[in-house]
Z-matrix of the N, CA and C atoms (Angstrom, degrees):
N
C 1 1.449
C 2 1.520 1 106.78
N 3 1.326 2 114.68 1 129.90
C 4 1.434 3 122.09 2 -178.79
C 5 1.498 4 112.69 3 -107.89
N 6 1.376 5 122.46 4 113.48
C 7 1.495 6 121.23 5 -179.52
C 8 1.461 7 110.11 6 -70.18
N 9 1.268 8 121.16 7 139.73
C 10 1.515 9 124.73 8 176.07
C 11 1.488 10 111.43 9 -78.66
N 12 1.257 11 116.42 10 138.70
C 13 1.419 12 123.64 11 178.42
C 14 1.626 13 111.53 12 -94.48
N 15 1.250 14 116.50 13 -18.69
C 16 1.366 15 123.39 14 -177.63
C 17 1.567 16 112.07 15 -141.01
N 18 1.326 17 116.93 16 -165.98
C 19 1.464 18 116.38 17 -174.48
C 20 1.467 19 109.42 18 -66.65
N 21 1.330 20 119.74 19 154.90
C 22 1.478 21 123.79 20 179.28
C 23 1.537 22 105.73 21 -85.45
N 24 1.336 23 112.83 22 138.68
C 25 1.458 24 115.38 23 -178.99
C 26 1.571 25 109.51 24 141.12
N 27 1.285 26 115.90 25 -161.83
C 28 1.516 27 119.33 26 -175.02
C 29 1.505 28 112.01 27 -68.53
N 30 1.309 29 117.25 28 -19.30
C 31 1.486 30 120.21 29 -179.17
C 32 1.531 31 113.61 30 -105.69
N 33 1.305 32 117.68 31 20.52
C 34 1.415 33 124.88 32 -170.13
C 35 1.614 34 110.46 33 -81.27
N 36 1.297 35 112.56 34 132.18
C 37 1.502 36 118.22 35 169.24
C 38 1.474 37 108.26 36 -93.74
N 39 1.325 38 118.34 37 144.81
C 40 1.438 39 122.16 38 177.09
C 41 1.608 40 109.04 39 -136.24
N 42 1.234 41 109.32 40 155.66
C 43 1.570 42 117.30 41 -177.05
C 44 1.568 43 108.28 42 -97.28
N 45 1.339 44 118.56 43 125.01
C 46 1.448 45 122.28 44 176.24
C 47 1.510 46 107.59 45 -98.48
N 48 1.231 47 121.29 46 -28.92
C 49 1.494 48 124.25 47 179.96
C 50 1.478 49 105.53 48 -147.34
N 51 1.285 50 110.12 49 170.48
C 52 1.508 51 113.78 50 177.57
C 53 1.551 52 114.26 51 -72.14
N 54 1.346 53 118.74 52 -13.68
C 55 1.465 54 122.39 53 -178.23
C 56 1.524 55 112.38 54 -107.02
N 57 1.375 56 119.22 55 -11.61
C 58 1.451 57 117.08 56 -173.10
C 59 1.482 58 110.14 57 -137.46
N 60 1.279 59 116.38 58 133.36
C 61 1.429 60 125.84 59 177.78
C 62 1.613 61 106.31 60 -108.56
N 63 1.329 62 118.70 61 128.77
C 64 1.402 63 120.50 62 -177.54
C 65 1.565 64 107.26 63 -129.71
N 66 1.331 65 114.40 64 163.85
C 67 1.451 66 123.22 65 -179.56
C 68 1.489 67 107.92 66 -94.78
N 69 1.209 68 122.18 67 124.36
C 70 1.490 69 124.12 68 173.11
C 71 1.549 70 114.84 69 -83.40
N 72 1.312 71 114.20 70 -26.89
C 73 1.480 72 120.01 71 -176.55
C 74 1.506 73 113.91 72 -122.59
N 75 1.256 74 124.12 73 159.87
C 76 1.424 75 125.88 74 169.27
C 77 1.490 76 107.40 75 -59.83
N 78 1.382 77 118.27 76 147.18
C 79 1.473 78 119.78 77 178.97
C 80 1.572 79 105.79 78 -147.56
N 81 1.311 80 116.67 79 165.70
C 82 1.343 81 124.48 80 173.97
C 83 1.529 82 112.85 81 -110.24
N 84 1.324 83 112.53 82 126.31
C 85 1.430 84 116.94 83 -176.16
C 86 1.586 85 109.25 84 -69.14
N 87 1.254 86 115.43 85 163.49
C 88 1.467 87 125.32 86 178.97
C 89 1.592 88 103.71 87 -58.12
N 90 1.307 89 112.40 88 129.86
C 91 1.416 90 121.79 89 173.83
C 92 1.526 91 116.43 90 -108.77
N 93 1.337 92 117.02 91 123.93
C 94 1.381 93 121.88 92 179.41
C 95 1.528 94 108.34 93 -121.23
N 96 1.345 95 121.15 94 124.42
C 97 1.407 96 123.13 95 -176.02
C 98 1.529 97 109.65 96 -125.66
N 99 1.382 98 118.79 97 81.37
C 100 1.411 99 117.87 98 174.50
C 101 1.556 100 116.36 99 -54.92
N 102 1.302 101 113.97 100 136.85
C 103 1.560 102 123.07 101 -174.82
C 104 1.491 103 105.91 102 -134.64
N 105 1.300 104 113.13 103 139.86
C 106 1.476 105 119.02 104 171.17
C 107 1.533 106 108.40 105 -147.88
N 108 1.308 107 115.14 106 161.18
C 109 1.500 108 121.73 107 178.48
C 110 1.562 109 102.66 108 -110.48
N 111 1.337 110 113.86 109 126.82
C 112 1.494 111 120.61 110 -177.92
C 113 1.571 112 104.44 111 -106.94
N 114 1.348 113 115.89 112 146.42
C 115 1.477 114 120.80 113 175.85
C 116 1.471 115 107.85 114 -94.51
N 117 1.405 116 113.99 115 76.13
C 118 1.380 117 118.52 116 177.06
C 119 1.551 118 107.78 117 -164.69
N 120 1.340 119 121.06 118 158.42
C 121 1.402 120 123.46 119 -177.99
C 122 1.560 121 107.78 120 -70.34
N 123 1.329 122 115.67 121 148.66
C 124 1.479 123 120.64 122 179.95
C 125 1.432 124 115.19 123 -55.89
N 126 1.327 125 118.54 124 -37.65
C 127 1.543 126 119.12 125 179.40
C 128 1.487 127 110.26 126 -66.32
N 129 1.287 128 122.49 127 -30.87
C 130 1.430 129 124.88 128 178.70
C 131 1.542 130 108.00 129 -73.77
N 132 1.302 131 117.68 130 -46.10
C 133 1.420 132 118.50 131 178.15
C 134 1.557 133 112.01 132 -61.01
N 135 1.329 134 111.60 133 -50.60
C 136 1.453 135 117.19 134 179.25
C 137 1.596 136 111.93 135 -51.95
N 138 1.328 137 115.06 136 -47.62
C 139 1.503 138 117.82 137 179.96
C 140 1.524 139 111.63 138 -61.49
N 141 1.230 140 118.96 139 -37.62
C 142 1.478 141 123.86 140 -179.16
C 143 1.575 142 110.27 141 -66.88
N 144 1.386 143 110.36 142 -49.97
C 145 1.538 144 113.63 143 -178.37
C 146 1.534 145 115.67 144 -71.97
N 147 1.309 146 116.40 145 -24.26
C 148 1.464 147 117.80 146 -176.07
C 149 1.602 148 111.22 147 -98.92
N 150 1.316 149 119.29 148 2.48
C 151 1.370 150 120.30 149 179.72
C 152 1.472 151 119.25 150 -135.23
N 153 1.267 152 118.07 151 -23.55
C 154 1.456 153 121.58 152 -175.75
C 155 1.622 154 107.95 153 -127.66
N 156 1.338 155 110.62 154 80.02
C 157 1.552 156 116.09 155 -174.95
C 158 1.454 157 112.04 156 -64.40
N 159 1.309 158 120.79 157 -32.01
C 160 1.444 159 121.31 158 -179.36
C 161 1.466 160 116.33 159 -68.25
N 162 1.275 161 117.02 160 -16.30
C 163 1.547 162 121.00 161 177.88
C 164 1.443 163 111.87 162 -78.50
N 165 1.344 164 119.00 163 -17.61
C 166 1.412 165 122.10 164 179.09
C 167 1.438 166 118.76 165 -125.03
N 168 1.390 167 117.15 166 -7.61
C 169 1.461 168 122.98 167 174.97
C 170 1.529 169 106.86 168 -115.41
N 171 1.359 170 113.27 169 131.94
C 172 1.383 171 118.94 170 -179.04
C 173 1.629 172 112.25 171 -73.89
N 174 1.301 173 112.26 172 68.62
C 175 1.444 174 118.10 173 -169.17
C 176 1.474 175 108.16 174 -155.57
N 177 1.404 176 116.30 175 164.87
C 178 1.421 177 122.74 176 177.64
C 179 1.568 178 106.80 177 -108.97
N 180 1.375 179 115.70 178 135.28
C 181 1.442 180 122.38 179 -176.58
C 182 1.486 181 107.15 180 -77.58
N 183 1.330 182 120.28 181 123.75
C 184 1.469 183 125.43 182 174.52
C 185 1.450 184 109.05 183 -99.13
N 186 1.356 185 121.88 184 -47.95
C 187 1.408 186 120.26 185 172.10
C 188 1.490 187 111.72 186 -154.59
N 189 1.330 188 112.57 187 162.30
C 190 1.461 189 120.87 188 177.91
C 191 1.500 190 107.42 189 -140.17
N 192 1.340 191 122.65 190 109.91
C 193 1.507 192 125.23 191 -176.50
C 194 1.479 193 111.32 192 -119.89
N 195 1.185 194 119.09 193 127.20
C 196 1.412 195 128.48 194 -21.81
C 197 1.467 196 115.70 195 -64.27
N 198 1.177 197 120.34 196 154.53
C 199 1.503 198 126.39 197 -178.89
C 200 1.564 199 102.09 198 -72.59
N 201 1.391 200 110.54 199 157.65
C 202 1.400 201 117.64 200 -178.18
C 203 1.520 202 115.01 201 115.30
N 204 1.383 203 112.86 202 -170.04
C 205 1.473 204 114.81 203 -179.86
C 206 1.552 205 117.35 204 -59.54
N 207 1.239 206 117.96 205 152.60
C 208 1.486 207 121.02 206 -179.15
C 209 1.528 208 109.33 207 -56.14
N 210 1.321 209 115.49 208 132.24
C 211 1.466 210 123.57 209 -177.81
C 212 1.532 211 108.73 210 -153.62
N 213 1.333 212 112.17 211 149.00
C 214 1.453 213 116.36 212 -179.00
C 215 1.552 214 112.32 213 -53.65
N 216 1.161 215 116.97 214 141.63
C 217 1.510 216 121.39 215 -178.02
C 218 1.498 217 113.87 216 88.58
N 219 1.327 218 118.31 217 -18.17
C 220 1.481 219 120.25 218 177.27
C 221 1.469 220 110.53 219 -59.05
N 222 1.381 221 114.34 220 140.43
C 223 1.466 222 126.16 221 178.60
C 224 1.456 223 109.40 222 -113.93
N 225 1.312 224 120.04 223 124.53
C 226 1.433 225 126.17 224 179.81
C 227 1.506 226 109.30 225 -115.96
N 228 1.366 227 121.95 226 124.90
C 229 1.453 228 125.46 227 -178.83
C 230 1.524 229 106.40 228 -113.89
N 231 1.285 230 117.28 229 124.00
C 232 1.473 231 124.11 230 -176.21
C 233 1.464 232 105.67 231 -126.28
N 234 1.353 233 116.60 232 156.70
C 235 1.458 234 124.58 233 170.67
C 236 1.498 235 109.24 234 -126.87
N 237 1.233 236 120.67 235 145.36
C 238 1.456 237 129.02 236 174.61
C 239 1.624 238 108.23 237 -130.68
N 240 1.262 239 116.91 238 154.25
C 241 1.420 240 118.22 239 -179.49
C 242 1.688 241 105.25 240 -130.64
N 243 1.281 242 111.99 241 143.26
C 244 1.402 243 123.54 242 173.80
C 245 1.492 244 111.44 243 -154.44
N 246 1.330 245 113.10 244 134.58
C 247 1.474 246 118.34 245 179.22
C 248 1.467 247 115.45 246 55.31
N 249 1.363 248 117.63 247 36.22
C 250 1.514 249 125.78 248 -176.28
C 251 1.470 250 110.60 249 71.73
N 252 1.247 251 126.69 250 9.45
C 253 1.530 252 127.21 251 179.12
C 254 1.464 253 107.50 252 -106.78
N 255 1.346 254 120.99 253 142.32
C 256 1.412 255 124.10 254 173.19
C 257 1.566 256 107.75 255 -104.66
N 258 1.333 257 113.31 256 136.14
C 259 1.473 258 121.68 257 -179.54
C 260 1.505 259 107.03 258 -120.22
N 261 1.370 260 112.60 259 139.54
C 262 1.502 261 120.00 260 175.89
C 263 1.574 262 109.66 261 -97.80
N 264 1.289 263 116.49 262 138.92
C 265 1.362 264 125.02 263 178.34
C 266 1.569 265 106.34 264 -129.69
N 267 1.399 266 119.03 265 137.93
C 268 1.454 267 124.77 266 -173.68
C 269 1.589 268 103.72 267 -126.34
N 270 1.265 269 116.07 268 132.29
C 271 1.419 270 122.76 269 172.34
C 272 1.463 271 107.39 270 -115.16
N 273 1.299 272 123.66 271 137.68
C 274 1.422 273 129.24 272 168.88
C 275 1.529 274 107.15 273 -121.01
N 276 1.273 275 115.28 274 118.83
C 277 1.503 276 118.37 275 177.22
C 278 1.457 277 111.33 276 -73.48
N 279 1.312 278 118.44 277 117.81
C 280 1.410 279 120.76 278 179.92
C 281 1.574 280 114.84 279 -90.48
N 282 1.222 281 116.36 280 -40.56
C 283 1.467 282 119.89 281 178.86
C 284 1.597 283 110.45 282 -151.35
N 285 1.299 284 114.98 283 152.23
C 286 1.487 285 123.67 284 177.61
C 287 1.472 286 109.44 285 -136.95
N 288 1.330 287 117.51 286 132.73
C 289 1.472 288 120.33 287 176.60
C 290 1.523 289 102.30 288 -134.25
N 291 1.333 290 118.79 289 93.70
C 292 1.473 291 123.33 290 -178.26
C 293 1.565 292 109.20 291 -67.08
N 294 1.292 293 122.50 292 -30.74
C 295 1.386 294 123.21 293 -178.82
C 296 1.523 295 111.00 294 -68.13
N 297 1.344 296 114.47 295 -32.19
C 298 1.545 297 116.85 296 179.44
C 299 1.566 298 108.95 297 -103.73
N 300 1.261 299 117.28 298 5.07
C 301 1.510 300 123.55 299 176.43
C 302 1.527 301 109.29 300 56.39
N 303 1.255 302 119.68 301 47.65
C 304 1.469 303 127.53 302 177.27
C 305 1.545 304 112.72 303 -128.60
N 306 1.263 305 118.84 304 146.68
C 307 1.402 306 126.78 305 166.26
C 308 1.532 307 113.11 306 -147.35
N 309 1.261 308 117.38 307 147.34
C 310 1.440 309 122.80 308 179.14
C 311 1.491 310 112.36 309 -115.85
N 312 1.356 311 116.74 310 142.72
C 313 1.395 312 120.84 311 -175.30
C 314 1.472 313 111.88 312 -134.40
N 315 1.291 314 121.06 313 144.86
C 316 1.484 315 123.05 314 167.70
C 317 1.462 316 103.99 315 -98.34
N 318 1.323 317 118.50 316 124.52
C 319 1.461 318 129.09 317 -177.04
C 320 1.503 319 108.95 318 -108.28
N 321 1.414 320 117.84 319 122.44
C 322 1.369 321 119.02 320 173.58
C 323 1.536 322 109.19 321 -113.23
N 324 1.385 323 112.85 322 119.30
C 325 1.429 324 118.56 323 -169.84
C 326 1.514 325 108.59 324 -108.19
N 327 1.348 326 119.55 325 171.98
C 328 1.435 327 120.03 326 178.04
C 329 1.518 328 110.78 327 -60.82
N 330 1.320 329 111.59 328 166.89
C 331 1.568 330 121.88 329 179.21
C 332 1.562 331 110.96 330 61.17
N 333 1.316 332 120.58 331 25.26
C 334 1.348 333 122.62 332 175.01
C 335 1.550 334 116.37 333 76.60
N 336 1.202 335 119.38 334 12.34
C 337 1.435 336 124.63 335 178.05
C 338 1.458 337 112.13 336 -78.35
N 339 1.289 338 122.07 337 131.95
C 340 1.483 339 128.33 338 176.98
C 341 1.503 340 110.10 339 -130.53
N 342 1.363 341 116.34 340 137.56
C 343 1.470 342 119.50 341 170.21
C 344 1.493 343 111.98 342 -140.46
N 345 1.275 344 113.15 343 155.60
C 346 1.419 345 119.91 344 179.70
C 347 1.512 346 106.29 345 -114.45
N 348 1.334 347 116.19 346 124.21
C 349 1.432 348 119.98 347 -172.05
C 350 1.480 349 112.07 348 -128.44
N 351 1.299 350 119.78 349 153.10
C 352 1.421 351 129.24 350 170.98
C 353 1.338 352 118.48 351 -119.03
N 354 1.325 353 125.52 352 121.93
C 355 1.387 354 123.40 353 179.60
C 356 1.567 355 111.74 354 -103.49
N 357 1.308 356 118.78 355 123.82
C 358 1.395 357 122.52 356 -171.77
C 359 1.581 358 107.81 357 -121.43
N 360 1.348 359 116.88 358 134.18
C 361 1.464 360 122.69 359 173.79
C 362 1.547 361 107.15 360 -116.00
N 363 1.333 362 116.92 361 122.26
C 364 1.475 363 122.56 362 179.85
C 365 1.445 364 109.72 363 -118.01
N 366 1.351 365 118.72 364 125.86
C 367 1.459 366 119.66 365 -179.46
C 368 1.609 367 104.29 366 -76.70
N 369 1.339 368 109.81 367 139.12
C 370 1.461 369 121.51 368 175.62
C 371 1.499 370 111.00 369 -113.34
N 372 1.165 371 118.40 370 3.83
C 373 1.556 372 126.75 371 -177.06
C 374 1.517 373 109.87 372 157.24
N 375 1.280 374 117.61 373 -175.43
C 376 1.494 375 117.51 374 -173.78
C 377 1.567 376 111.22 375 -68.52
N 378 1.398 377 120.11 376 -23.53
C 379 1.424 378 119.99 377 -174.20
C 380 1.570 379 109.59 378 -133.58
N 381 1.261 380 117.51 379 29.46
C 382 1.512 381 123.20 380 177.79
C 383 1.565 382 107.86 381 -140.75
N 384 1.285 383 113.65 382 134.73
C 385 1.420 384 123.19 383 176.12
C 386 1.458 385 115.59 384 -137.03
N 387 1.336 386 118.11 385 129.76
C 388 1.432 387 118.31 386 174.40
C 389 1.534 388 108.67 387 -88.34
N 390 1.349 389 117.16 388 137.69
C 391 1.399 390 123.63 389 -179.43
C 392 1.512 391 108.81 390 -117.35
N 393 1.404 392 118.49 391 123.56
C 394 1.440 393 118.67 392 178.58
C 395 1.573 394 105.52 393 -119.68
N 396 1.274 395 118.16 394 142.91
C 397 1.448 396 128.73 395 -179.58
C 398 1.532 397 108.55 396 -131.03
N 399 1.194 398 120.23 397 117.64
C 400 1.420 399 121.64 398 179.44
C 401 1.454 400 116.60 399 164.21
């Protein structure tokens, strides 16, 4: 008999041993999608987000290969520091759609954390843009 740790159903966690919890069914991780409205035209926001990473990421650019505008396959290496420690962050651009002002990145963070994010810029008028990250 395996006691349930969470709700019964497709998102249920179960215990297989006293030391290990495993997932019996596929599940969706917590999704967080920060959104804000910027007082700037969508083209200006898009240019900033897709070319100058250090202006919106709290990190130092180490390398961008190949250099130039955001493009699928591009690899960005950043470092950030906290409490006297330096952490490495790697972005791999997976897709870019300039016409829709979107790009997707695979982000590799310290401690083995990996996330796949999409950045979307939506015009709300001539001088307002909604930016979504998630």
